[in-house]
C-alpha positions in Angstrom: -5.2 -13.8 -23.5 -3.3 -13.7 -20.2 -2.5 -10.8 -17.9 0.3 -10.0 -15.5 -0.6 -8.4 -12.2 2.7 -7.3 -10.6 3.2 -5.7 -7.2 5.0 -6.0 -3.9 1.9 -7.3 -2.1 3.4 -6.6 1.3 0.8 -7.7 2.4 -1.9 -8.7 0.0 -5.1 -6.7 0.7 -8.7 -7.3 -0.1 -8.3 -4.5 -2.7 -5.6 -6.6 -4.4 -7.8 -9.7 -4.2 -10.7 -7.9 -5.7 -8.6 -7.0 -8.7 -7.3 -10.6 -9.0 -10.9 -12.0 -8.8 -12.2 -9.6 -11.4 -9.3 -10.1 -13.8 -9.7 -13.9 -13.5 -13.1 -13.4 -15.1 -11.8 -11.2 -17.9 -8.7 -13.1 -18.9 -7.9 -16.7 -19.7 -5.1 -16.6 -17.1 -3.6 -14.2 -14.6 -0.1 -14.3 -13.3 0.1 -12.5 -10.0 3.8 -11.7 -9.6 5.6 -10.4 -6.5 8.4 -8.0 -7.3 11.6 -8.7 -5.5 12.8 -5.1 -4.9 16.2 -5.0 -3.2 15.6 -1.3 -2.4 12.7 -2.1 0.0 12.6 -3.9 3.3 9.4 -5.9 3.2 7.5 -6.9 6.4 7.0 -10.4 5.0 9.6 -12.5 3.2 9.1 -13.3 -0.5 8.1 -16.9 0.4 5.5 -15.6 2.9 3.9 -13.2 0.4 3.8 -15.9 -2.3 2.1 -18.3 0.1 -0.4 -15.6 1.2 -1.4 -15.0 -2.4 -1.6 -18.7 -3.2 -3.9 -19.3 -0.2 -6.1 -16.3 -1.0 -6.5 -17.2 -4.7 -6.8 -21.0 -4.4 -10.5 -20.8 -5.3 -9.7 -19.1 -8.7 -9.1 -21.1 -11.8 -6.4 -19.7 -14.1 -4.5 -17.7 -11.5 -0.8 -18.4 -11.1 1.6 -16.9 -8.5 5.2 -16.2 -9.1 8.0 -13.7 -8.5 10.5 -11.7 -10.5 13.2 -9.1 -10.3 14.1 -6.6 -12.9 11.8 -4.9 -15.4 8.1 -5.8 -15.3 7.9 -5.7 -19.1 10.8 -8.2 -19.4 8.9 -10.6 -17.0 5.7 -10.0 -19.0 7.4 -11.1 -22.2 9.0 -14.1 -20.4 5.5 -15.2 -19.2 4.0 -14.6 -22.6 1.6 -12.0 -21.3 0.7 -9.0 -23.5 -1.2 -7.1 -20.7 0.0 -5.6 -17.5 -2.9 -5.1 -15.0 -2.7 -2.1 -12.6 -5.2 -1.0 -10.0 -6.3 2.5 -9.4 -7.7 3.5 -6.0 -7.9 7.3 -6.4 -7.0 10.0 -8.8 -3.7 10.4 -7.0 -2.7 6.9 -8.2 -3.3 7.7 -11.9 -0.5 10.1 -12.5 2.2 7.7 -11.2 0.6 4.7 -12.9 0.3 6.5 -16.2 4.0 7.5 -16.1 4.9 3.8 -15.5 2.6 2.7 -18.3 4.2 5.1 -20.7 7.7 4.0 -19.7 6.7 0.3 -20.1 5.2 1.1 -23.5 8.5 2.8 -24.6 10.4 -0.4 -23.5 8.0 -2.9 -24.9 5.5 -1.6 -27.5 3.6 -4.9 -27.8 2.8 -4.9 -24.0 -0.4 -3.0 -23.0 -1.2 -1.6 -19.6 -4.8 -2.0 -18.4 -6.1 0.0 -15.5 -8.9 -1.4 -13.3 -10.6 0.8 -10.7 -10.6 -0.7 -7.2 -14.0 -1.3 -5.8 -15.2 1.7 -3.8 -15.3 -0.1 -0.5 -11.6 -1.0 -0.9 -10.4 2.3 -2.3 -8.8 3.4 1.0 -6.7 0.3 1.3 -3.0 0.2 0.9 -0.5 -2.3 2.2 1.2 0.5 4.2 -2.1 1.5 5.9 -2.9 -2.1 6.7 0.6 -2.6 8.4 0.2 0.6 10.3 -3.2 -0.4 11.7 -2.0 -3.9 12.6 1.2 -2.5 14.2 -1.0 -0.5 16.7 -3.4 -3.4 17.4 -6.3 -2.4 15.1 -8.6 -4.9 13.5 -7.5 -5.6 9.9 -9.9 -8.5 9.2 -12.0 -6.2 6.9 -8.8 -5.2 5.0 -7.0 -8.4 4.3 -7.7 -12.1 3.7 -8.0 -14.1 7.0 -4.6 -15.8 6.6 -2.9 -12.4 6.1 -4.6 -11.1 9.2 -3.2 -14.0 11.2 0.3 -13.4 9.8 0.1 -9.7 10.7 -1.0 -10.6 14.2 2.1 -12.9 14.5 4.3 -10.3 13.0 3.3 -7.7 15.5 3.2 -10.1 18.5 -0.5 -10.2 18.9 -2.4 -13.4 19.8 -5.1 -12.9 17.2 -6.0 -10.4 14.5 -8.0 -8.4 16.9 -5.9 -8.6 20.1 
């Protein structure tokens, strides 16, 4: 069985990576898919985000990286996945994620949503928080993979992830 882990991943955090690593051990394959959302202005281009994810998951067998636009359930069917993987950091995530899961189920009854709780030590992480810390020069090396920390430093005109 294969799973689809969709998101904007702008940028990929260690919380995202934790879920990818754990799901790689649960499923025969995992498709990590970056949503191309025309309503958002991402900090990193689609190509940069795909490369960040590929670099961070290179050590994992069975993990593929791709992108999509449109409905997640349509992409799940296109990929031949019957499971959409979603991470939960806190109770506040659950209400939104449950609403999306019910909507997806109404659109594609054969596609299930599986929730995985983020590891406690990553539960405070979000891409927005990471970007805000990096924007003001904070150290994000404990929040994101090394390559992403370097990309954030370049994005915000810092010489290194801690400068």
